[in-house]
C-alpha positions in Angstrom: 0.0 0.0 0.0 1.5 3.4 -0.9 2.7 5.7 1.8 2.0 9.4 2.1 4.6 10.3 -0.6 2.2 9.0 -3.2 0.4 12.4 -3.1 3.6 14.4 -3.8 4.7 15.9 -7.2 8.5 15.3 -6.7 9.9 12.4 -8.8 12.3 11.6 -6.0 9.5 11.4 -3.4 7.4 9.3 -5.8 10.3 6.9 -6.1 9.8 6.0 -2.4 6.0 6.0 -2.4 5.7 2.2 -2.5 8.3 1.4 0.1 7.3 -0.2 3.5 8.8 2.8 5.3 5.9 5.0 6.5 7.4 8.1 4.9 6.0 11.6 5.4 6.9 14.7 3.4 8.6 17.6 5.2 5.9 19.6 6.9 3.8 20.3 9.9 2.0 17.0 9.7 5.2 15.1 10.3 6.4 17.5 13.0 3.1 17.3 14.9 3.2 13.5 14.8 6.7 13.5 16.2 5.7 15.8 19.0 2.5 13.8 19.7 4.2 10.4 19.7 7.3 11.7 21.4 9.6 10.2 18.8 12.6 11.6 16.9 12.5 12.2 13.2 14.7 10.3 10.7 15.3 12.8 7.9 16.4 11.3 4.6 17.4 13.9 1.9 18.3 13.1 -1.7 17.2 13.6 -5.3 15.9 11.5 -8.1 19.0 11.0 -10.1 21.3 10.3 -7.1 23.1 6.9 -7.6 23.8 6.3 -3.9 20.3 7.4 -2.9 19.1 4.5 -5.1 21.6 2.1 -3.5 20.5 2.9 0.0 16.8 2.8 -1.0 17.1 -0.7 -2.4 19.3 -2.0 0.4 17.6 -0.5 3.4 14.3 1.3 2.7 12.9 -1.6 0.6 13.8 -4.1 3.3 10.8 -5.0 5.4 12.8 -5.6 8.6 14.7 -2.3 8.4 11.5 -0.5 7.5 9.8 -1.9 10.6 12.6 -0.7 12.8 12.4 2.8 11.2 8.6 2.9 11.6 8.7 1.7 15.2 11.4 4.0 16.5 11.2 7.2 14.4 9.0 9.4 12.2 10.5 8.9 8.8 10.6 12.1 6.6 11.7 12.3 3.0 13.0 15.5 1.4 13.9 16.2 -2.2 16.9 18.5 -1.9 16.0 20.1 -5.3 12.6 21.1 -4.0 13.8 22.2 -0.6 17.5 23.3 -0.9 17.0 25.4 2.3 16.3 22.3 4.4 19.1 20.4 2.7 21.6 23.2 3.4 20.9 23.4 7.1 21.3 19.7 7.8 24.2 19.3 5.3 26.0 22.0 7.3 25.4 20.0 10.4 26.6 16.7 9.0 29.7 18.3 7.4 30.5 19.9 10.8 30.3 16.7 12.8 31.7 14.2 10.3 34.0 16.3 8.1 32.2 15.2 4.9 28.9 15.4 3.2 26.9 14.0 0.3 23.7 12.3 -0.6 21.8 10.5 0.6 21.9 12.7 3.6 20.7 10.9 6.8 20.0 13.0 9.9 18.2 12.3 13.1 16.2 15.2 14.6 14.4 16.0 17.8 10.7 16.7 17.4 11.6 20.4 17.4 13.9 19.7 14.4 17.3 20.0 16.1 19.9 17.5 14.7 21.6 15.2 17.1 23.2 12.6 14.8 23.8 12.3 11.1 25.8 10.9 8.2 25.3 10.1 4.5 25.0 6.6 3.1 24.7 3.7 5.7 25.2 0.1 4.5 22.5 -2.5 5.4 25.1 -4.5 7.4 28.1 -3.7 9.5 31.3 -3.0 7.7 34.8 -2.9 9.3 34.9 0.9 9.3 31.2 1.7 9.2 28.2 0.5 11.3 25.3 -0.8 9.4 22.0 1.1 9.2 20.1 -1.4 11.5 22.8 -1.0 14.2 22.6 2.8 14.0 18.8 2.7 14.3 18.9 0.4 17.3 21.5 2.5 19.1 19.6 5.8 18.5 16.3 4.3 19.4 17.8 3.0 22.7 19.5 6.4 23.3 16.2 8.2 22.9 14.5 6.0 25.4 17.2 5.8 28.0 19.5 8.8 27.6 17.3 11.4 25.9 18.8 14.3 27.8 22.1 13.7 26.2 20.6 13.7 22.7 18.6 16.8 23.4 21.7 18.6 24.7 23.6 17.5 21.5 20.9 19.1 19.4 21.2 22.4 21.3 25.0 22.2 21.2 25.2 21.5 17.5 23.0 24.5 16.6 24.9 26.8 18.8 28.2 25.5 17.4 27.1 26.1 13.8 25.8 29.6 14.7 29.2 30.4 16.3 31.1 29.0 13.3 29.0 31.1 10.9 29.5 34.2 12.9 33.3 33.6 13.1 33.6 33.0 9.3 31.5 36.1 8.6 33.6 38.4 10.8 36.3 40.3 8.8 39.9 39.5 9.8 41.4 41.8 12.4 43.8 44.4 11.3 44.0 47.6 9.3 40.7 48.3 7.4 42.1 49.0 4.0 39.9 50.4 1.1 37.8 48.0 -0.8 39.9 48.2 -3.9 43.1 47.2 -2.0 41.4 44.3 -0.2 39.6 43.2 -3.4 42.9 43.2 -5.3 44.6 41.1 -2.7 41.7 38.6 -2.7 41.7 38.4 -6.5 45.4 37.7 -6.6 45.1 35.1 -3.9 42.3 33.2 -5.7 44.4 33.3 -8.9 47.4 31.9 -7.1 45.3 29.2 -5.6 44.1 28.1 -9.1 47.7 28.0 -10.4 48.9 26.0 -7.4 46.1 23.5 -7.5 46.0 23.1 -11.3 46.6 19.5 -12.5 49.2 19.9 -15.3 48.7 16.4 -16.6 45.0 16.2 -16.8 43.7 19.7 -16.5 41.2 20.8 -13.8 42.1 21.4 -10.2 43.1 19.0 -7.5 42.7 15.2 -7.8 40.0 12.6 -7.7 37.1 13.0 -7.7 37.3 15.8 -10.2 34.5 18.3 -10.8 34.2 20.9 -13.6 33.3 23.8 -11.1 32.4 26.3 -13.8 32.5 29.3 -11.4 36.3 28.8 -11.0 36.8 28.8 -14.8 34.6 31.9 -15.1 36.7 33.7 -12.6 39.9 32.8 -14.5 38.4 34.2 -17.7 37.4 37.4 -15.9 41.0 37.7 -14.5 42.3 37.3 -18.1 39.9 39.9 -19.4 41.0 42.4 -16.7 44.7 41.7 -17.1 44.5 41.5 -20.8 44.8 38.1 -22.6 48.2 39.0 -24.0 49.7 39.7 -20.5 51.5 37.0 -18.6 48.8 36.6 -16.0 46.0 36.7 -18.6 47.7 34.2 -20.9 48.2 31.8 -17.9 44.6 32.2 -16.8 43.4 31.3 -20.4 45.8 28.4 -20.5 44.3 26.9 -17.3 40.8 27.2 -18.6 41.4 25.9 -22.1 43.5 23.0 -20.9 40.7 22.0 -18.6 38.0 22.4 -21.2 39.9 20.4 -23.8 40.6 17.6 -21.2 36.9 17.5 -20.3 36.0 17.3 -24.0 38.3 14.4 -24.6 37.4 12.5 -21.4 34.7 10.1 -20.5 32.9 12.9 -18.5 31.8 14.1 -22.0 29.1 12.0 -23.6 30.7 11.8 -27.1 27.6 10.1 -28.5 24.8 12.2 -27.2 26.4 15.4 -26.1 26.6 17.1 -22.8 28.6 16.4 -19.6 28.2 14.1 -16.7 28.3 15.4 -13.2 31.9 14.6 -12.3 34.7 12.1 -12.8 35.6 9.6 -10.1 39.2 9.6 -11.2 41.7 12.5 -11.7 41.8 12.1 -15.5 38.2 12.8 -16.4 37.8 9.2 -17.6 35.2 7.4 -15.5 32.3 9.7 -14.8 29.5 9.6 -12.3 27.0 9.3 -15.1 24.1 11.6 -14.0 23.6 14.7 -16.1 22.4 17.9 -14.5 20.9 20.9 -16.2 22.8 23.3 -14.1 26.1 21.8 -15.3 25.1 22.0 -18.9 24.2 25.6 -18.5 27.3 26.8 -16.7 29.8 24.8 -18.8 28.2 26.2 -21.9 28.8 29.7 -20.7 32.4 29.0 -19.9 32.9 27.5 -23.4 31.3 30.5 -25.1 33.5 32.9 -23.1 36.6 30.8 -23.9 35.7 31.1 -27.6 35.4 34.9 -27.1 38.8 35.0 -25.3 40.7 32.9 -27.9 38.7 33.0 -31.1 39.2 29.2 -31.2 36.1 27.5 -32.7 36.6 24.3 -30.7 34.9 26.0 -27.8 32.0 27.1 -29.9 31.7 23.4 -30.9 31.7 22.4 -27.3 28.9 24.8 -26.5 26.9 23.6 -29.5 27.4 20.0 -28.4 25.9 20.8 -24.9 23.1 23.0 -26.2 22.2 20.3 -28.8 21.9 17.7 -26.0 19.7 20.1 -23.9 17.5 20.9 -26.8 17.0 17.2 -27.8 16.8 15.5 -24.4 16.2 18.0 -21.6 13.7 20.4 -23.1 10.0 20.1 -22.2 7.2 20.6 -24.7 6.5 24.0 -23.1 10.1 25.2 -23.7 11.5 25.1 -20.2 14.1 22.5 -19.3 13.9 19.4 -17.2 16.3 19.0 -14.2 18.5 15.9 -14.8 19.0 12.5 -16.2 19.9 9.6 -13.9 23.2 7.8 -13.7 21.5 4.4 -13.6 19.5 2.6 -16.3 18.5 -1.0 -17.1 21.2 -3.3 -18.5 20.6 -6.2 -20.9 19.2 -8.3 -18.0 16.9 -5.6 -16.9 18.9 -4.7 -13.8 19.4 -1.1 -12.9 23.1 -0.3 -13.0 25.2 2.8 -13.3 26.3 3.8 -16.8 24.4 1.0 -18.6 23.0 3.4 -21.2 26.5 4.8 -22.0 28.9 1.8 -22.0 29.6 -0.4 -25.0 31.2 -3.8 -25.4 33.7 -4.3 -28.2 31.4 -6.9 -29.7 28.5 -4.5 -29.8 30.6 -1.9 -31.5 31.9 -4.4 -34.1 28.4 -5.5 -34.8 27.2 -1.9 -35.3 30.1 -0.4 -37.2 31.6 -3.3 -39.1 34.7 -2.2 -41.1 34.6 1.2 -39.4 35.2 -0.3 -36.0 39.0 0.1 -36.0 38.7 3.9 -36.5 36.4 4.3 -33.5 38.3 1.8 -31.4 41.6 3.5 -32.0 40.4 7.0 -31.3 38.3 6.2 -28.2 40.5 3.4 -26.6 38.0 0.5 -27.0 39.4 -2.8 -25.7 38.0 -6.3 -26.2 37.7 -6.9 -22.4 36.6 -3.4 -21.6 38.7 -0.3 -20.8 37.7 0.5 -17.2 40.4 -0.5 -14.6 39.1 -2.6 -11.7 40.2 0.1 -9.2 37.7 2.5 -10.9 34.9 0.0 -10.9 34.4 -1.0 -7.2 30.9 -2.3 -7.8 31.9 -4.3 -10.9 29.2 -2.6 -12.9 31.4 -1.6 -15.8 33.1 -5.0 -16.4 33.5 -5.8 -20.1 32.3 -2.3 -21.0 34.0 0.6 -22.7 33.7 4.2 -21.8 34.3 6.3 -24.9 37.1 8.8 -24.2 39.5 10.2 -26.8 43.0 8.7 -26.2 45.0 10.6 -28.8 44.6 13.6 -31.1 42.6 13.0 -34.3 45.7 13.6 -36.4 47.5 10.7 -34.6 44.5 8.4 -35.0 44.3 9.2 -38.7 48.0 8.7 -39.2 47.8 5.3 -37.4 45.1 4.2 -39.8 46.7 5.9 -42.8 43.7 8.3 -43.2 43.4 11.9 -44.1 42.6 13.9 -40.9 39.6 15.6 -42.5 38.2 12.4 -43.8 38.8 10.7 -40.4 36.9 13.5 -38.7 33.9 13.2 -41.0 33.8 9.5 -40.6 33.9 9.7 -36.8 31.0 12.2 -36.8 29.0 9.7 -38.9 30.0 6.8 -36.6 28.9 8.7 -33.5 25.6 9.5 -35.1 25.1 5.7 -35.8 25.8 5.0 -32.2 23.4 7.6 -31.1 20.7 6.1 -33.2 21.5 2.6 -31.9 21.4 3.9 -28.3 17.9 5.1 -28.7 16.8 1.4 -28.6 18.2 1.1 -25.0 16.2 1.9 -21.9 17.0 5.5 -21.2 18.1 6.6 -17.7 15.3 8.0 -15.5 14.5 11.6 -16.5 13.8 14.0 -13.6 11.1 15.8 -15.4 10.4 18.5 -12.8 11.3 22.1 -13.9 13.2 24.2 -11.4 13.4 27.9 -11.6 17.0 28.4 -10.8 18.6 26.0 -13.2 16.3 27.3 -15.9 17.6 30.8 -15.2 21.1 29.5 -15.7 20.2 27.9 -19.0 18.5 31.2 -20.0 21.9 32.9 -19.6 23.6 30.2 -21.6 21.2 30.4 -24.5 21.2 34.2 -24.5 25.0 34.3 -24.6 25.0 31.6 -27.4 22.8 33.9 -29.4 25.1 36.9 -28.9 28.3 35.0 -29.7 27.2 32.3 -32.2 24.0 33.7 -33.8 23.0 30.4 -35.4 20.0 32.0 -37.1 18.2 33.1 -34.0 17.5 29.5 -32.7 19.2 30.1 -29.4 17.3 33.4 -28.8 14.0 31.7 -29.6 14.9 28.9 -27.1 15.8 31.4 -24.4 12.6 33.3 -25.0 10.5 30.2 -24.6 12.2 29.5 -21.2 11.5 33.0 -20.0 7.9 33.0 -21.2 7.3 29.6 -19.5 8.8 30.8 -16.2 6.6 33.9 -16.3 3.4 32.0 -17.4 3.7 28.9 -15.2 6.0 29.7 -12.3 5.2 33.3 -11.4 2.4 35.1 -9.6 1.9 38.4 -11.4 -0.2 39.9 -8.6 2.6 39.5 -6.0 5.7 39.2 -8.3 6.3 35.9 -6.5 8.4 33.3 -8.3 7.9 29.6 -7.5 10.5 26.9 -7.2 9.0 23.9 -9.0 6.7 23.0 -11.9 5.8 19.5 -13.1 3.5 18.5 -16.0 0.2 17.0 -15.0 0.0 13.2 -15.2 -2.9 10.7 -15.2 -2.3 10.1 -11.5 -1.9 13.8 -10.8 -4.4 15.7 -13.0 -3.7 18.9 -11.2 0.0 18.9 -11.7 1.5 22.3 -12.6 3.1 24.7 -10.2 4.3 23.5 -6.8 3.4 25.3 -3.6 6.9 26.2 -2.5 7.9 29.8 -3.3 11.3 30.2 -5.0 14.4 30.6 -2.9 17.1 33.3 -3.2 19.1 31.1 -5.6 16.1 30.9 -8.0 15.5 34.7 -8.0 19.2 35.4 -8.6 19.6 33.0 -11.5 16.4 34.0 -13.2 17.2 37.7 -12.8 20.6 37.1 -14.3 19.0 35.2 -17.2 16.6 38.0 -17.9 19.4 40.6 -17.9 21.3 38.4 -20.4 18.1 37.8 -22.5 17.5 41.6 -22.7 21.1 42.1 -23.9 20.6 39.4 -26.5 17.2 40.5 -28.0 16.7 44.0 -26.5 13.0 43.3 -25.5 12.4 45.7 -22.7 9.8 43.4 -21.1 12.6 41.2 -19.8 14.3 44.1 -18.1 11.0 45.2 -16.6 10.4 41.8 -15.2 14.0 41.6 -13.8 13.3 44.9 -12.0 10.1 43.5 -10.4 11.8 40.2 -9.4 14.8 42.0 -7.8 12.4 44.1 -5.7 10.7 40.8 -4.5 14.0 39.2 -3.9 15.1 42.1 -1.8 11.9 42.0 0.2 12.1 38.3 1.0 15.8 37.6 1.4 17.9 40.7 2.0 19.7 41.0 5.3 19.2 44.6 6.2 21.6 44.4 9.2 24.6 42.8 7.6 24.0 42.9 3.8 23.8 40.0 1.4 21.0 37.5 1.0 19.7 34.7 3.1 19.0 31.4 1.3 15.4 31.3 2.6 12.7 33.8 3.6 12.0 34.6 7.2 8.5 33.3 7.3 9.2 29.5 7.5 9.0 28.4 11.2 10.3 24.9 10.3 13.8 26.2 9.7 16.0 26.0 12.8 18.7 28.1 11.0 18.6 30.9 8.4 21.8 30.6 6.4 23.6 32.7 3.8 25.4 30.5 1.3 29.1 31.5 1.0 30.5 28.9 -1.4 30.4 28.8 -5.2 30.2 25.1 -5.8 28.2 23.1 -8.3 25.9 26.1 -8.5 27.0 29.6 -7.5 25.8 31.1 -4.2 22.7 33.3 -4.4 24.6 36.4 -3.1 27.4 35.8 -5.6 25.0 36.0 -8.5 22.9 38.8 -6.9 25.9 41.1 -6.4 26.6 41.1 -10.1 22.9 41.5 -10.9 22.6 44.5 -8.7 25.6 46.2 -10.2 24.3 45.5 -13.7 20.9 46.9 -12.8 22.5 50.0 -11.3 24.3 50.6 -14.6 21.3 49.9 -16.8 18.6 51.6 -14.7 20.5 54.5 -13.2 21.8 55.6 -9.9 18.6 56.5 -8.0 17.2 53.0 -7.3 20.1 52.0 -4.9 21.1 48.9 -6.8 24.8 49.8 -6.9 24.9 50.5 -3.2 23.2 47.2 -2.4 25.6 45.4 -4.8 28.6 46.8 -3.0 27.1 45.9 0.4 26.6 42.4 -0.8 30.3 42.1 -1.6 31.3 43.6 1.7 28.9 41.3 3.6 31.1 38.3 2.6 34.4 40.0 3.3 35.3 37.5 6.0 35.0 34.7 3.5 36.7 36.3 0.5 39.6 37.6 2.6 40.3 34.3 4.3 39.5 31.9 1.4 38.8 33.8 -1.8 38.9 30.6 -3.9 35.7 29.6 -2.1 33.7 32.4 -3.9 35.1 32.8 -7.4 31.7 33.9 -8.7 31.5 36.7 -6.2 35.0 37.8 -7.1 33.7 38.4 -10.7 31.5 41.1 -9.3 34.5 43.1 -7.9 35.1 44.7 -11.3 31.7 46.4 -11.5 31.8 47.2 -7.9 35.0 49.1 -8.1 34.6 50.8 -11.5 32.2 53.5 -12.7 29.2 52.1 -14.6 30.1 51.4 -18.2 27.6 51.1 -21.0 27.3 50.7 -24.7 24.0 52.3 -25.8 22.9 51.1 -29.2 20.6 53.7 -30.7 18.2 52.7 -33.5 15.8 49.9 -34.5 16.9 46.5 -33.0 15.5 44.8 -36.1 17.8 46.8 -38.4 20.8 44.7 -39.7 23.1 47.6 -39.0 22.0 47.5 -35.4 22.8 43.8 -35.3 26.2 44.4 -36.7 27.0 46.8 -33.9 25.6 44.5 -31.2 27.8 41.7 -32.6 30.9 43.8 -32.0 29.9 44.3 -28.4 29.4 40.6 -27.9 32.7 39.7 -29.4 34.8 42.0 -27.2 36.8 40.4 -24.4 37.8 42.8 -21.8 36.2 45.0 -19.0 32.5 44.4 -18.7 30.2 46.7 -20.5 26.4 46.5 -20.2 24.4 47.1 -23.3 21.2 49.1 -23.7 19.0 49.7 -26.7 17.8 53.3 -27.3 15.0 52.2 -29.7 13.2 55.5 -29.9 10.0 53.8 -28.7 8.5 52.4 -25.5 11.7 50.8 -24.4 13.7 54.0 -24.4 10.9 55.9 -22.7 10.7 53.4 -19.9 14.5 53.4 -19.5 14.6 57.2 -19.5 12.1 57.3 -16.6 14.9 55.7 -14.5 18.0 57.2 -16.2 16.8 60.6 -17.8 20.1 61.1 -19.6 19.2 58.2 -22.0 16.3 60.2 -23.4 18.7 62.3 -25.5 20.5 59.5 -27.3 19.4 59.3 -30.9 20.8 57.6 -34.0 22.5 60.3 -36.1 20.7 60.7 -39.4 18.5 57.8 -38.6 21.3 55.3 -38.9 21.9 52.9 -36.0 24.8 54.1 -33.9 26.7 53.1 -30.7 27.4 55.4 -27.8 30.2 54.2 -25.5 29.5 55.7 -22.1 31.0 55.7 -18.7 29.3 57.2 -15.6 26.6 58.7 -17.8 29.0 60.5 -20.0 29.3 59.3 -23.6 31.8 59.6 -26.5 30.5 60.8 -29.8 28.5 58.0 -31.6 30.0 55.7 -34.1 28.1 53.9 -36.9 30.8 51.7 -38.2 31.4 48.3 -36.5 35.2 48.6 -37.0 35.2 52.0 -35.3 33.2 50.6 -32.4 35.7 47.7 -32.2 38.5 50.1 -31.9 36.7 52.1 -29.2 36.0 49.0 -27.1 39.7 48.0 -27.3 40.6 51.2 -25.4 40.9 50.5 -21.6 38.1 51.9 -19.6 38.7 55.4 -18.3 41.3 56.1 -21.0 39.0 57.9 -23.4 37.9 61.5 -22.8 34.2 61.8 -22.9 32.7 65.3 -23.4 
């Protein structure tokens, strides 16, 4: 008989709806039952494409005896971390503090008033030499609650106070001389750059060892450092080298799906070879942006190819009929025997490839390292799931492969492209990994930015602008309350068992607002439709009202009106996704440049930077996305105002020059002579006077509301943008 999760919309919660565990969703019903029955809560947090969540579910939560112990001693509660990132962050912070590590599934035991007193991640179903089994942990904690409850309650209080103290200590600025922001920012910027150089893996690219994550925020920081230093400078060239070496290594490795496009979550080894096979929307979006910026920095079309590869995968496999994007694809899928195993959809035996490719097999095998007995070393396959299989990863340059087989490189490339298309067609017959088909606001905001930047830098006939517009329209239509300007976190298509479907009840979090606002600003600069700038202004006001910390600056992850949260945190780490305040700082500074001085955006942006001073002075490499905001926080607002009709090809030619420039950031506005310019001039009156000379589209390069004479020739604009900011005299 299904448990209470059967009424939920989350794919992750629904995966657990038929288990013998009497799961309840996070909410007052579960908390009230814990208080009434005087039992602790067992909180299990995961997400639908999490491999080890599936393992623990099968080993423990499907087991009737373990389920009986859970039901007898605890109130079991399930949380989808992607629906409730605020809950996940609180208890992940606790587990990391007491165990030194974190991950999913996250397993935490709480008092009825939601204070944590014990926690960990994955627990095996039986005792292991270095780890107690889940039944033993349940028995010990159940006995402790009955016989030594005061100790557990005291641990809950102590844990929360310790976390509060740690947060306060990390937020406090270091003692010493209070130098001006530009000096402190410069020191932090340099330290983060040195950390990247010191931790760079010269053999495999990326930073540090196994497991190896892409971490796009760090790559974006390095490209911003190169832009500020100048790509021809020693530091700029080094920054670009670290980024491009990493991107090229990722593109060659098994972390890249060579057949279907896109990138897996991370590699379990240091060489990007064996991935953890899940694919997340937020990774595709952020890696796309880094590739596009790398192409802008270098002019190398390989990075445009990388971006198109990712965006093609998203368009084909992650885009909903309504235009917004689904959340993720699972690591696990059914193998030939029908068993769910990690990577089954992606691995190939040599026999399969020979049968599919015939005489072309040697080319693919030589280029991607295919071996008859499989190419995954035993030490990288602890579960034995990859035995006999091959992960496609480029083992040599194409020219070397072609030379080995006595082929012309161009001909070898064309043949490989056709072979990969044949594999993609063959793979369609396999059971696909589970698709997490919920739509999340924040990751869709990140993809909105990627598509908008792709339109600006690649063009491609407007397809990327159209895709970005569909996402924005979906978010506004389905996940936004116009009356209150409230954004919502989750949407899922109605299904036969859930005819209501649609928008979830959870309002969006700070990370959602920040990512969507960023996406709208990028979409405005791609297509110059003022409606997106207008909506960004409304969402920023709502974000400020719900999440802004008036006392200390910066943004809390969650709003103040949720009594179930025992802590209200401010994220200060740019990890798999950037922290809300890191994105918001840049948004605010951009809004200040676009909408004028009077709304207070710039001041709030600088306050956001200052709010995390303790973090970026002690460990600036933890917040690379926030460091990218320093530039706009320290410089006068810089704009390129394009005057004329945005539909005019001459206008497009000028906009293309702005998009190609690699250097100090310049925001872009359209003075269209119509409703858009009138709306902008209400906020920044000086924009009202900018007109195209003689009716021909022109570009005004402006700094702090003072503009150089307009130029109409794209080459002249290119020359102007090459001059360092502040070096030109504006009348």
